[in-house]
C-alpha positions as CSV (number, residue, x, y, z in Angstrom):
1,M,-106.4,-105.1,-237.2
2,K,-102.5,-105.0,-237.3
3,Y,-100.8,-106.7,-234.3
4,M,-97.3,-105.1,-233.9
5,F,-94.9,-106.1,-231.1
6,S,-92.5,-103.3,-229.5
7,K,-89.3,-103.7,-228.5
8,L,-88.5,-104.7,-225.2
9,P,-87.6,-102.1,-222.5
10,Q,-84.0,-102.4,-221.0
11,T,-84.7,-101.9,-217.6
12,L,-86.7,-104.0,-215.1
13,S,-88.4,-100.8,-213.8
14,A,-89.8,-100.2,-217.6
15,Q,-90.3,-103.6,-218.0
16,A,-92.6,-103.2,-215.1
17,T,-94.5,-100.5,-216.4
18,L,-95.4,-102.3,-219.3
19,Q,-96.6,-105.7,-217.8
20,Q,-98.6,-103.3,-215.4
21,E,-100.2,-101.4,-218.6
22,G,-99.0,-102.5,-221.6
23,W,-100.9,-105.7,-222.0
24,R,-103.9,-104.9,-220.5
25,N,-104.9,-103.2,-223.8
26,N,-106.0,-106.6,-224.8
27,F,-109.1,-106.9,-222.3
28,R,-112.4,-106.7,-224.5
29,N,-114.6,-107.2,-221.7
30,D,-115.3,-110.6,-222.3
31,T,-117.2,-112.0,-219.7
32,S,-117.8,-115.5,-221.2
33,L,-114.3,-116.6,-220.1
34,I,-115.4,-116.4,-216.3
35,G,-116.4,-119.9,-214.8
36,P,-117.1,-123.2,-216.8
37,R,-117.3,-122.6,-220.6
38,P,-120.7,-121.8,-222.5
39,N,-121.1,-124.5,-225.2
40,S,-119.6,-122.3,-227.7
41,W,-116.2,-122.6,-226.6
42,W,-116.0,-126.1,-227.5
43,T,-114.5,-125.9,-231.2
44,G,-114.8,-129.9,-231.5
45,K,-116.5,-132.2,-229.5
46,P,-117.5,-131.6,-226.1
47,P,-115.5,-133.3,-223.0
48,I,-119.2,-135.6,-222.7
49,V,-119.1,-139.3,-222.0
50,G,-119.8,-141.4,-225.4
51,V,-119.0,-137.9,-227.7
52,C,-115.7,-137.3,-227.3
53,P,-113.1,-140.2,-227.1
54,G,-111.2,-140.6,-223.8
55,V,-113.9,-139.0,-221.5
56,N,-114.8,-141.8,-219.0
57,A,-118.0,-142.1,-217.2
58,K,-117.2,-139.5,-214.7
59,G,-116.8,-137.3,-217.2
60,I,-112.8,-136.9,-217.0
61,I,-110.8,-136.8,-219.8
62,R,-107.4,-139.0,-220.3
63,S,-105.4,-139.7,-223.0
64,L,-105.6,-142.5,-225.8
65,K,-103.0,-144.7,-227.1
66,L,-100.3,-143.7,-229.4
67,P,-101.8,-144.8,-232.8
68,N,-99.8,-147.3,-234.5
69,L,-99.1,-146.4,-238.4
70,Q,-99.0,-149.5,-239.9
71,T,-103.1,-150.4,-239.1
72,C,-104.4,-146.7,-238.1
73,T,-108.0,-146.2,-239.4
74,R,-109.4,-143.3,-240.2
75,Q,-111.2,-143.3,-237.2
76,E,-108.7,-144.1,-235.1
77,A,-106.9,-141.0,-236.1
78,S,-110.5,-139.1,-235.9
79,D,-110.6,-140.3,-231.9
80,Y,-107.3,-139.3,-231.5
81,F,-107.5,-136.0,-232.6
82,D,-110.3,-135.4,-230.8
83,N,-108.9,-136.7,-227.7
84,I,-106.0,-134.0,-227.7
85,W,-108.0,-131.1,-229.4
86,T,-110.8,-131.6,-226.6
87,A,-108.0,-131.6,-223.7
88,T,-106.3,-128.8,-225.0
89,E,-109.9,-126.8,-225.1
90,V,-110.4,-128.3,-221.4
91,L,-107.3,-127.3,-220.4
92,F,-107.4,-123.9,-221.3
93,S,-111.1,-123.8,-220.0
94,A,-108.9,-123.5,-216.6
95,L,-108.1,-119.6,-217.4
96,Q,-110.4,-117.3,-215.9
97,G,-110.8,-114.1,-217.3
98,E,-108.9,-112.4,-220.3
99,E,-106.5,-111.6,-218.0
100,A,-105.3,-115.3,-217.7
101,F,-105.0,-115.0,-221.5
102,F,-103.0,-112.0,-221.7
103,R,-100.9,-111.5,-218.5
104,P,-97.3,-112.2,-219.3
105,P,-95.4,-115.3,-217.5
106,Y,-93.8,-113.7,-214.4
107,H,-90.3,-114.5,-215.5
108,Q,-91.2,-112.9,-219.1
109,I,-89.3,-115.6,-221.2
110,R,-92.6,-117.3,-222.6
111,H,-95.3,-115.5,-224.4
112,S,-98.4,-115.1,-223.0
113,L,-101.0,-118.2,-223.0
114,I,-103.4,-116.7,-225.7
115,F,-100.5,-117.7,-227.7
116,Y,-100.3,-121.3,-226.8
117,Y,-104.1,-121.2,-227.4
118,C,-103.7,-120.6,-231.0
119,H,-100.4,-121.9,-232.1
120,P,-101.0,-125.9,-232.5
121,A,-104.1,-125.2,-234.4
122,V,-102.0,-123.0,-236.8
123,F,-99.0,-125.5,-236.8
124,Y,-101.6,-128.0,-238.4
125,I,-102.1,-125.2,-241.3
126,N,-98.8,-124.5,-241.9
127,K,-97.1,-128.1,-242.1
128,F,-100.2,-129.1,-244.4
129,K,-99.1,-126.6,-246.8
130,L,-95.5,-127.6,-246.3
131,A,-96.7,-131.3,-246.8
132,G,-98.9,-130.7,-250.2
133,I,-101.7,-131.4,-248.7
134,I,-103.3,-127.9,-249.0
135,T,-102.5,-124.9,-250.9
136,E,-104.4,-122.2,-249.0
137,S,-104.3,-120.7,-245.8
138,I,-107.4,-120.3,-243.6
139,D,-106.0,-116.9,-242.1
140,T,-102.5,-115.7,-243.0
141,A,-102.1,-113.1,-240.5
142,F,-103.0,-115.5,-237.7
143,E,-100.3,-118.2,-239.5
144,K,-97.8,-115.6,-239.5
145,L,-98.6,-114.4,-235.9
146,F,-98.9,-117.7,-233.9
147,E,-96.2,-119.7,-235.7
148,V,-93.1,-119.5,-233.6
149,G,-92.7,-119.0,-230.2
150,V,-89.9,-118.3,-227.7
151,D,-86.7,-120.5,-227.2
152,E,-85.0,-117.6,-224.8
153,M,-81.2,-117.8,-224.3
154,S,-80.9,-117.5,-221.1
155,W,-83.0,-116.5,-217.9
156,D,-82.9,-112.4,-218.6
157,D,-83.6,-112.6,-222.5
158,L,-87.2,-111.3,-221.9
159,S,-89.7,-112.4,-224.9
160,K,-92.2,-109.6,-226.0
161,N,-95.2,-109.4,-224.3
162,E,-96.5,-105.8,-224.4
163,G,-98.0,-105.7,-227.8
164,L,-101.8,-106.4,-228.9
165,W,-103.2,-109.7,-229.7
166,P,-106.3,-111.0,-231.2
167,A,-109.3,-111.2,-228.9
168,V,-109.8,-114.8,-227.4
169,H,-113.3,-115.1,-229.2
170,E,-111.2,-114.6,-232.7
171,V,-108.7,-117.3,-231.8
172,T,-111.5,-119.6,-230.8
173,A,-113.5,-118.5,-234.1
174,Y,-110.1,-119.7,-235.9
175,R,-109.7,-123.1,-234.1
176,A,-112.9,-123.8,-234.8
177,K,-112.3,-123.4,-238.8
178,V,-109.0,-125.7,-238.3
179,Y,-110.7,-128.4,-236.5
180,Q,-113.2,-128.9,-239.6
181,L,-110.4,-129.2,-241.9
182,V,-108.4,-131.7,-240.0
183,K,-111.4,-134.1,-239.8
184,K,-112.0,-133.3,-243.5
185,I,-108.3,-134.3,-244.0
186,I,-108.7,-137.5,-242.0
187,S,-112.1,-138.5,-243.7
188,E,-110.6,-137.7,-247.5
189,H,-107.0,-138.4,-247.7
190,D,-106.0,-141.1,-250.0
191,E,-102.9,-142.4,-248.1
192,F,-105.3,-143.9,-245.6
193,N,-106.0,-146.6,-248.1
194,H,-102.3,-147.3,-248.7
195,L,-101.1,-148.0,-245.1
196,P,-98.5,-148.0,-243.7
197,I,-97.8,-144.1,-243.0
198,T,-94.0,-142.9,-242.7
199,S,-91.8,-140.5,-242.3
200,H,-92.1,-140.1,-246.3
201,S,-95.7,-139.9,-246.5
202,A,-98.0,-136.4,-246.7
203,L,-99.9,-137.5,-243.6
204,W,-96.9,-137.4,-241.5
205,S,-97.7,-133.9,-241.0
206,L,-101.0,-135.0,-239.4
207,F,-99.7,-137.0,-236.8
208,M,-96.6,-134.3,-236.3
209,G,-99.7,-132.0,-235.7
210,F,-101.0,-134.4,-233.1
211,E,-98.0,-134.8,-231.4
212,H,-96.7,-130.9,-231.6
213,E,-100.3,-130.3,-229.9
214,R,-99.7,-132.7,-227.3
215,I,-96.3,-131.4,-226.5
216,H,-97.9,-127.8,-225.6
217,F,-100.6,-129.3,-223.9
218,E,-97.9,-130.3,-221.4
219,T,-95.8,-126.8,-221.6
220,S,-98.9,-124.8,-221.3
221,S,-100.1,-126.3,-218.3
222,V,-96.8,-125.5,-216.9
223,L,-97.4,-121.9,-217.6
224,M,-100.6,-122.1,-215.7
225,R,-99.0,-123.6,-212.8
226,E,-97.3,-120.4,-213.1
227,L,-99.9,-117.8,-213.0
228,P,-101.6,-116.2,-209.9
229,I,-104.3,-118.6,-208.4
230,H,-107.3,-116.5,-208.7
231,L,-106.8,-116.7,-212.6
232,V,-107.2,-120.5,-212.8
233,Q,-109.9,-122.8,-211.9
234,K,-109.9,-126.7,-212.3
235,P,-111.8,-128.1,-215.1
236,K,-114.4,-130.5,-213.9
237,Q,-113.4,-132.6,-216.6
238,W,-109.6,-132.8,-215.8
239,P,-108.4,-135.7,-214.3
240,E,-108.3,-135.9,-210.4
241,Y,-105.5,-135.0,-208.3
242,Y,-103.8,-137.5,-206.2
243,P,-105.1,-137.2,-203.0
244,P,-103.2,-134.9,-200.9
245,V,-102.4,-135.4,-197.5
246,I,-102.2,-133.2,-194.4
247,S,-98.7,-133.7,-193.0
248,K,-96.6,-132.0,-190.5
249,H,-94.8,-128.7,-191.5
250,E,-91.4,-130.0,-190.7
251,P,-91.0,-133.5,-192.5
252,Q,-90.1,-136.6,-191.0
253,P,-88.7,-139.2,-193.1
254,S,-90.5,-142.5,-193.2
255,I,-93.4,-140.7,-191.7
256,D,-94.3,-137.8,-194.1
257,Y,-92.1,-139.3,-197.0
258,P,-90.0,-142.4,-198.0
259,V,-86.6,-143.2,-197.1
260,N,-84.8,-143.6,-200.1
261,A,-82.6,-146.4,-200.8
262,W,-79.6,-147.1,-203.0
263,L,-79.9,-149.7,-205.7
264,E,-77.0,-150.8,-207.9
265,V,-77.2,-151.3,-211.5
266,S,-74.8,-153.6,-213.3
267,L,-72.8,-153.4,-216.2
268,A,-74.8,-153.2,-219.2
269,T,-74.6,-152.6,-223.1
270,V,-77.3,-150.0,-224.3
271,K,-78.9,-149.7,-227.4
272,Q,-80.1,-146.0,-228.4
273,G,-82.2,-145.2,-231.4
274,K,-86.1,-145.6,-232.4
275,P,-86.1,-148.3,-235.4
276,E,-86.9,-146.6,-238.9
277,N,-89.6,-148.9,-239.1
278,W,-91.2,-148.7,-235.4
279,P,-94.9,-148.2,-236.3
280,S,-95.5,-144.9,-234.5
281,F,-94.5,-141.3,-235.1
282,G,-91.4,-140.1,-234.0
283,W,-89.2,-136.7,-233.7
284,D,-86.2,-136.6,-235.8
285,N,-84.1,-136.9,-232.8
286,E,-85.1,-140.1,-231.6
287,Y,-83.9,-142.1,-234.7
288,G,-79.9,-143.2,-235.6
289,E,-78.6,-145.5,-233.7
290,L,-76.1,-145.8,-230.6
291,T,-74.8,-148.5,-228.8
292,S,-72.5,-148.3,-225.5
293,E,-71.3,-149.9,-222.8
294,V,-72.7,-148.3,-219.4
295,K,-70.3,-149.0,-216.2
296,S,-72.5,-150.1,-213.1
297,F,-73.6,-147.4,-210.7
298,F,-75.6,-146.6,-207.7
299,A,-78.9,-144.7,-208.1
300,S,-81.7,-143.3,-205.8
301,Q,-84.8,-146.0,-205.8
302,F,-86.9,-142.9,-205.6
303,L,-87.2,-139.6,-207.1
304,I,-86.1,-137.1,-204.9
305,S,-89.0,-135.8,-203.1
306,N,-90.4,-132.4,-201.5
307,G,-89.2,-134.0,-197.8
308,E,-85.5,-134.8,-199.1
309,F,-85.2,-131.3,-200.7
310,W,-86.4,-129.3,-197.6
311,E,-83.2,-129.9,-195.6
312,F,-81.8,-128.1,-198.3
313,V,-83.7,-125.1,-198.4
314,I,-84.0,-124.7,-194.5
315,S,-79.9,-125.1,-194.3
316,G,-80.0,-122.3,-196.8
317,G,-78.6,-123.8,-199.9
318,Y,-80.0,-121.2,-201.9
319,Q,-77.7,-118.3,-200.4
320,Q,-74.6,-120.4,-200.8
321,Q,-72.5,-119.5,-203.7
322,H,-70.1,-122.5,-203.8
323,Y,-73.0,-125.4,-204.4
324,W,-74.0,-123.6,-207.7
325,S,-72.3,-123.3,-210.8
326,D,-71.4,-119.9,-212.1
327,E,-74.9,-119.7,-214.7
328,G,-76.9,-121.3,-211.6
329,W,-75.6,-118.7,-209.3
330,N,-76.5,-115.8,-211.7
331,W,-79.9,-117.1,-212.2
332,C,-80.6,-118.0,-208.6
333,C,-79.6,-114.3,-207.7
334,F,-81.7,-112.8,-211.0
335,R,-84.5,-114.6,-209.6
336,N,-83.6,-113.6,-206.0
337,T,-85.3,-117.1,-205.0
338,T,-84.4,-119.1,-201.8
339,Y,-87.1,-122.3,-202.6
340,P,-88.2,-124.2,-205.2
341,T,-91.0,-122.2,-207.6
342,F,-94.2,-124.2,-206.6
343,W,-93.7,-123.7,-203.0
344,I,-95.6,-121.4,-201.7
345,P,-94.6,-120.2,-198.1
346,T,-97.3,-119.8,-195.1
347,T,-96.3,-116.6,-194.1
348,E,-94.3,-113.8,-195.8
349,N,-91.1,-114.2,-194.1
350,S,-91.2,-118.1,-193.6
351,T,-88.1,-119.9,-194.1
352,K,-89.7,-123.8,-193.1
353,D,-93.5,-123.6,-193.8
354,F,-94.6,-123.9,-197.3
355,K,-97.8,-125.2,-199.4
356,L,-97.2,-126.7,-202.7
357,R,-98.8,-125.2,-205.9
358,I,-100.1,-127.7,-208.7
359,C,-101.7,-126.7,-211.7
360,F,-105.0,-125.4,-210.5
361,A,-104.5,-125.0,-207.0
362,I,-102.9,-124.5,-203.8
363,I,-102.7,-127.5,-201.4
364,P,-100.9,-128.6,-198.1
365,M,-97.2,-129.7,-198.8
366,Q,-96.9,-133.2,-200.0
367,W,-93.7,-133.8,-199.0
368,S,-93.8,-137.5,-200.6
369,W,-93.9,-136.3,-204.1
370,P,-91.1,-135.6,-205.9
371,V,-89.7,-132.2,-206.0
372,I,-89.9,-130.0,-209.1
373,V,-86.9,-128.3,-210.2
374,N,-84.8,-126.5,-212.6
375,F,-81.3,-128.0,-213.8
376,H,-79.4,-125.2,-211.7
377,E,-80.9,-126.3,-208.7
378,V,-80.4,-130.0,-209.4
379,K,-76.8,-129.5,-209.4
380,A,-76.7,-127.4,-206.4
381,Y,-78.5,-129.7,-204.4
382,C,-76.3,-132.7,-205.5
383,A,-72.9,-130.4,-204.4
384,W,-74.9,-130.0,-200.9
385,R,-75.8,-133.4,-200.7
386,S,-72.2,-134.5,-201.2
387,E,-70.9,-132.1,-198.8
388,K,-73.2,-133.3,-196.4
389,D,-72.8,-137.3,-197.0
390,K,-68.9,-136.5,-197.1
391,M,-68.7,-138.4,-200.5
392,T,-65.4,-138.3,-201.9
393,I,-66.8,-138.6,-205.7
394,P,-69.8,-136.4,-205.6
395,Y,-73.4,-137.1,-206.6
396,R,-75.1,-136.1,-209.8
397,V,-77.9,-137.2,-211.5
398,M,-78.7,-139.7,-214.5
399,T,-77.5,-140.0,-218.0
400,E,-79.6,-140.6,-220.7
401,K,-77.6,-144.2,-221.1
402,E,-77.9,-145.0,-217.3
403,H,-82.0,-143.9,-217.7
404,C,-82.3,-146.8,-220.3
405,C,-80.5,-149.1,-218.0
406,L,-83.4,-148.5,-215.1
407,R,-86.0,-149.5,-217.7
408,D,-88.0,-153.0,-218.1
409,T,-87.1,-154.6,-221.5
410,V,-90.3,-154.9,-223.1
411,P,-91.0,-156.1,-227.2
412,Y,-93.5,-153.1,-227.3
413,D,-93.8,-149.4,-226.8
414,P,-96.3,-149.3,-223.3
415,I,-97.8,-146.0,-224.7
416,M,-98.9,-147.8,-227.7
417,A,-100.8,-150.5,-225.5
418,L,-102.5,-148.6,-222.7
419,T,-104.6,-146.0,-222.5
420,G,-104.3,-142.9,-219.2
421,E,-107.4,-144.8,-217.7
422,E,-105.6,-148.2,-218.0
423,M,-102.4,-146.7,-216.8
424,L,-104.2,-145.7,-213.7
425,A,-105.2,-148.6,-212.9
426,Q,-101.6,-149.9,-213.3
427,K,-100.5,-147.4,-211.1
428,I,-98.7,-145.6,-213.6
429,N,-98.9,-141.7,-213.4
430,I,-98.4,-140.9,-216.9
431,N,-101.1,-140.6,-220.0
432,M,-103.1,-138.1,-217.6
433,A,-103.5,-141.0,-215.4
434,F,-103.8,-138.0,-212.2
435,G,-104.0,-134.4,-212.7
436,S,-101.1,-133.8,-210.7
437,E,-97.7,-135.4,-209.1
438,S,-98.1,-138.6,-206.9
439,P,-96.0,-139.8,-204.1
440,V,-92.6,-140.9,-205.1
441,N,-93.3,-144.5,-204.4
442,F,-96.8,-144.9,-205.5
443,S,-96.0,-146.2,-209.0
444,T,-95.2,-149.4,-210.1
445,P,-91.8,-150.2,-209.7
446,S,-89.6,-151.3,-212.7
447,Q,-88.5,-154.9,-212.6
448,S,-84.9,-153.7,-211.1
449,G,-86.7,-151.9,-208.3
450,F,-86.8,-148.3,-209.7
451,Y,-89.8,-145.8,-209.6
452,D,-91.2,-143.5,-212.0
453,V,-88.9,-144.6,-214.5
454,F,-91.6,-143.4,-217.1
455,G,-94.6,-141.1,-215.4
456,N,-94.8,-138.7,-212.5
457,V,-92.2,-136.1,-213.3
458,W,-89.5,-135.8,-216.1
459,E,-86.1,-136.8,-214.8
460,W,-83.3,-134.0,-215.8
461,C,-80.1,-135.6,-216.8
462,E,-76.6,-134.4,-217.1
463,D,-76.1,-135.0,-220.7
464,Y,-76.5,-131.8,-223.4
465,F,-79.0,-132.8,-226.0
466,A,-77.1,-134.3,-228.9
467,P,-78.2,-135.9,-232.0
468,L,-77.6,-139.6,-232.2
469,P,-75.5,-140.9,-235.2
470,G,-77.3,-141.2,-238.3
471,F,-79.3,-138.3,-237.3
472,K,-81.2,-136.4,-240.1
473,A,-83.6,-133.4,-239.6
474,H,-86.8,-134.4,-241.3
475,Y,-88.0,-131.8,-243.7
476,L,-91.4,-130.9,-242.5
477,Y,-89.5,-129.3,-239.2
478,S,-86.0,-128.8,-239.7
479,D,-85.5,-126.8,-237.1
480,F,-87.0,-128.8,-234.3
481,S,-84.4,-130.7,-232.9
482,M,-81.3,-128.8,-234.5
483,P,-81.4,-125.5,-232.8
484,C,-81.2,-127.3,-229.5
485,F,-77.9,-129.0,-230.1
486,D,-76.3,-126.2,-228.7
487,N,-74.7,-127.5,-225.5
488,E,-77.4,-125.0,-223.8
489,H,-80.2,-127.6,-223.4
490,N,-80.2,-130.7,-221.0
491,I,-81.7,-133.8,-221.8
492,I,-85.1,-134.8,-219.4
493,M,-86.3,-138.3,-219.8
494,G,-89.2,-140.6,-218.8
495,G,-92.0,-138.0,-219.2
496,S,-94.7,-137.0,-216.1
497,F,-98.2,-137.3,-215.4
498,I,-99.5,-135.2,-218.1
499,S,-97.2,-136.4,-220.8
500,T,-99.3,-138.3,-223.6
501,G,-98.6,-139.5,-227.2
502,D,-94.8,-139.7,-228.3
503,E,-94.2,-137.7,-225.4
504,A,-94.6,-140.8,-223.1
505,S,-93.1,-143.1,-225.7
506,C,-90.2,-145.2,-224.3
507,W,-88.6,-143.7,-227.6
508,A,-88.7,-140.0,-226.6
509,R,-85.8,-137.7,-226.2
510,Y,-86.4,-134.4,-224.8
511,S,-84.5,-130.9,-223.9
512,F,-84.9,-127.4,-222.0
513,R,-82.8,-124.9,-221.0
514,R,-81.4,-125.5,-217.4
515,H,-83.0,-122.3,-216.4
516,F,-86.6,-123.7,-217.1
517,F,-89.5,-125.3,-215.6
518,Q,-91.1,-128.3,-216.6
519,H,-93.1,-131.1,-214.6
520,A,-89.4,-132.5,-213.7
521,G,-87.4,-133.4,-210.8
522,F,-84.4,-135.6,-210.3
523,R,-82.8,-138.7,-209.0
524,L,-79.2,-138.9,-207.7
525,V,-76.7,-141.3,-209.1
526,H,-72.8,-142.4,-207.5
527,P,-70.3,-144.4,-209.6
528,K,-69.7,-147.8,-207.9
529,E,-66.5,-147.3,-206.2
530,K,-63.5,-149.8,-207.4
531,T,-62.7,-152.9,-204.7
């Protein structure tokens, strides 16, 4: 069968027609995708305690530690692979019915989820071939169709979602073949007998596949959060949500959410860049070296909560152009939005009362949880809050260097030392500790008193994504970072509740386009005034 994609319509009305009709041609009446998955769904190890690594006694899956490539055994690599492979299938088991797999996102700037169900598996094969580990494809058509995702140029650069995709069961069968091949490579490849594995090793492609899958594990969860609620159902193996509370519709500081405080950060010298000999996998943009002096500044102790952001919403901040950049205002008008994307009005015309959409549920609004917004909304809030507080120098968000100043100085990467289960015990919401955000004052603070420096939600930064001095693109994935060095992507730092592996590392540097929704929020910064 040949899978084709037609050219996008040029009008929203034509687009809507295709949304209603074109993608529905993918339905094959597969009733196995409703409710809990049958045993045939699991192409690797099923999520059962004692069978799949990272599954606890309650049957909940959380992430393992990031492997040390100086000492990593075949068993440790196999366990790490099984952990994320099964976690991916747990995540996609949340999708209810074929519509959930084939319905295009409401914004039309990403593929349908069927693409992301197959893409990580295809990535292993394509990188193994590039590294010389294998020479033959499993399915050439699949490895072309599912090779490249969508990096839309702007919020109105719509993706191609009205064509014909393979059936879900065909993708599942392909995934099963890839799983067996990856396990075979782990059990037989000679480089495990000659550690360490470095960026020059053929097996770097294996660990690249692990971390690539973990990236899409997170981004796919965001796409699921954007689906109509009837198309998703929380898998029983998914980490527990942070216990939601029922509070007043109109939030009250110190009752429904904590009152934020300003903490001073002293003048500091910051070194950025992952050492070449650091014993874990890293993406190319993490390497290089930059030493900078960072002037003292004040930053909010907590991430901005839903409760704090609510006042901006009810004051009409989304309708007042002077708070927005030109790019942000164009996005706001195009989307016709008046509140954050994961807030759900309790009535059609509500301007004050909201519920909260999390990955697989709609719950009472959690005013103490961090607001999840894109960079345009972040900057509009900063402008509004600066006007409200009569600031002579406007508020802004962190820079990457400033984010480094908030961190504890430790001689190791915590993600290499602690599993998700252990993160939960230490009150750090990362590595799948919880299956949702948590209150902005829940996690263990850093030594300098800041909460959620790592985990809960990502932090938007002021910086454009840029290489560190000494950057070199890796030959196995030369277009991972370089296309994003375009002044169109902003840095995000710190990881979220669902960030795992390298994404949750202290060396991680990620970026997204400013209109993109990730599990990302922000904290405020203002400079220390001269005396």
